[in-house]
N, C-alpha and C positions, 0 to 999 in steps of 0.2 A: 428514434435513436438506435444505432446498432450496438450490439454487445460484442465481446471478443469472439463468440462463436458464430457471428454473422446474423444473429436473430434479433428482432426488435423486442419490445415489451410484451411478450406473448404469455401463454399459460404457464411457461416455466417460471417466469418472474412472478406471476400471480401466486403460484404455489409456494414460492419462497417467502411470500409475505403473509401467508395464511396464519402463521403462529404469532404474528405481531398485531396488537391492537392499533387503532389509528393513533392514539396518544403515544404509544411506544415507537411507532414508525417515525413520527415527527422527532422524537428524542434521538433515535438512532441516525436518521437521515438528514434532518435539518433542511434548510433551503439553500444555503450557500456554504459548501463544505470545502475546506482546505485539506488536501491529502498530503501528509508528510511522507515522502518516498525516499527511503535511505539509498536505494539503488534502483535504476531502471529495471524493473521486473517485479518489485515488491508490490506494486499496485495490482498485478495479476495474482501473484502467489497469496497475498493476504486478503484481497477484497474485491476481486473482479465481479463476483455475483452481487455484492452489496452496491457496487457502483451502478450496475444495471438496474437494481431495484430503486435506488435513489433517483436515477434519471427517469424511471417510470412514474415516480411521484413528483416530477417536475423540479427536482433539486438541481442546482448547478454545482458541478464538481471541478475544482481547480487542483492542479498537480504541482507540487514544489519538490523538485528533485534535489535532494540534499548532497549527493555525491555523483561522480561520473559512473560509478559502478565498476570501475576498472582500477586496480591497485596502481600506485605510482610506478613509473618506468623502472626505477631501481629495484622494485620488488618483484619484477617479472623475471622469468628465466632469460638468460642471455640471448637465446635464439628468438624470443618473443619481442624483444625491445625495438627491433627495427620496424615492426608494424604497429607501434604504440598509437600513433596518430590515427591510423586506419581503425583500430579497435575503438577508440573514442568516438569517431564519427559514426561507425556502424551501430554502436550502442545507442547513441542519441537518435539516429535515424529510426531504429527499431522502436524506441520510446515514443517518438512522435507518431508513428504509424499506429501503435497500440493506443495512444491517447485518442486518436481519431476514431478508432474502432469502438472504444469504450465511452466516448463522449466526454473526455477530460480536456479542460482547457489548461495547457501547460503555461505556467507563469514564471518559472525560474529553473534554470539548469546551472547549479553550482559547479564550479570547476575543481572542487575538492576531490582528491583521489579516494577510492574505497579504503576503509580502515583508518582514515585520517580525520573523520568528522569531529572527534573529540578534541582535536587541536584547533578547531575553529568555532568554538561555542558562541562567543560574543557576536562576531559578525553575522553568523547564521541566525542567532536569536533576533538580532536587530532587523535583519532582512525579513524574518517571519512576522515580526510585529508590524513592520511597514506594510507587508502584504495583507495581513489581517485587516488593518485599518483601511487600506486602499480599496479592498474588494468587499468590505462589509461582511466578513466571514462570521457565521453564527455557529459553526461546529468544526472541530478538528478531528481528523482520523489519523492514526499512527500505529505502527506495529507495537506489540506488547514488549515489555521488558522480560526477555526469556533466557538471556545468557547464551544464545546461540551465535549471535554476531554482534560485535561491538558497535557497529553503526546503527543497528536496530535499537540497541539499548540506549545509545546516545540520542537517537531521535526521540525515544520515549522520554528520556530525561529532559530534553528541550521542551517537549510538549507540556511536561509537568510544571515548567516555569511560566507557562502561558495561560494558566487557568483563569486569570483575571480578565482575559480577552474573549474566551469562548470555552464551552464545555468540550470535553475530550472523550472520544470512544477509541478503544484499541482493538486490534485484530491479532489473533494468534497466527503465526506462520509456522515455526518449527522450533523444537527444543530437544534436549537429550537428558531430561530430568530422570534421575534414578537409572541412568544408563539405558533408557528406553527412548527410541526415536518417536516423537509425537509431531504430527503435522496438523495444522489448523485445530489445535486442542490445547487449552491452557493447562499447565501442570498444577495450578492451584486456583481456587474459585473465590470470587468476592460477592457472589449472590446476584449480580446484575447481568449474567451471561445470557446472550440470545443466540439461538442456533438458526442458521439460514441454510436450508436444504438445497442440495444440488441435484439437478435431474441427471439422467443417465449420460447424456451427451456431455454435460459439464463435468462429470466425474472422469472423463477421459484424459488424454495427454494434455499437459499444461501448454505445450506448444500450439495446440489447436485453439486455445483461448487467446492467443497473442501472436505477435510477430517475432518473439524472442527465440532465436535459433537455439541458444544454449539450454532452453527449457524442454526441448524435445527429449522424450524418454521418461520424463517425470510425470506423475499422474496425481490427480486430486482424489480425496476421499469422498464421503457421501455428503459432507456439509462443511461450512466454515463457521467460525464463532467470533462474536464481538461482544464487548461489554464496556461499561463505564471504566475509564482509566483508573487503575489502582494507583493512588498517590504514593510516590516514593518516599 
């Protein structure tokens, strides 16, 4: 299996696993994982390394894209609206390429615009339950509730309503707690946090880990963090 940087399950992945016991690896990675992706790119920003590690442990990862990742046409600048259809197609094309690179099976692309997920809670939850049952999902992954983007927080809320179907692990992406920018770092702890180290190549530009053009120029830190989902 290839990862976003074009490498298979090599020593970089093994090093990322060293701090996790076999029992903890199973708890974090499961065997059939459904990744709730608020926007196409959150699978990279939040957990590209964890996806690689899970694949190296023979887990199957499925991607459920909750929104298009693009605001509705009326929310764009007037000069951007003419290319709205192209923007949607490009973002989905990039997502499919990234899914192939990371070893994700894409199971749903919602047509909900970015920032509108909160208006489609019931149909989205129903679709998630159907997907969990159909695919035999044993673990959910979702971005943490961090107050940085309403779709991330809504995704976390939806996951919290699905605890009867599967355990949930959440990933930190970014927040601005106490007026400090934090990337891949929870602003409060619940005692179940796991740190997954990134090697030097993985700490580079996010664009190199994916095919998302808009991530060029952004970089990763030295690690990503995950934990059992804090119940809202």
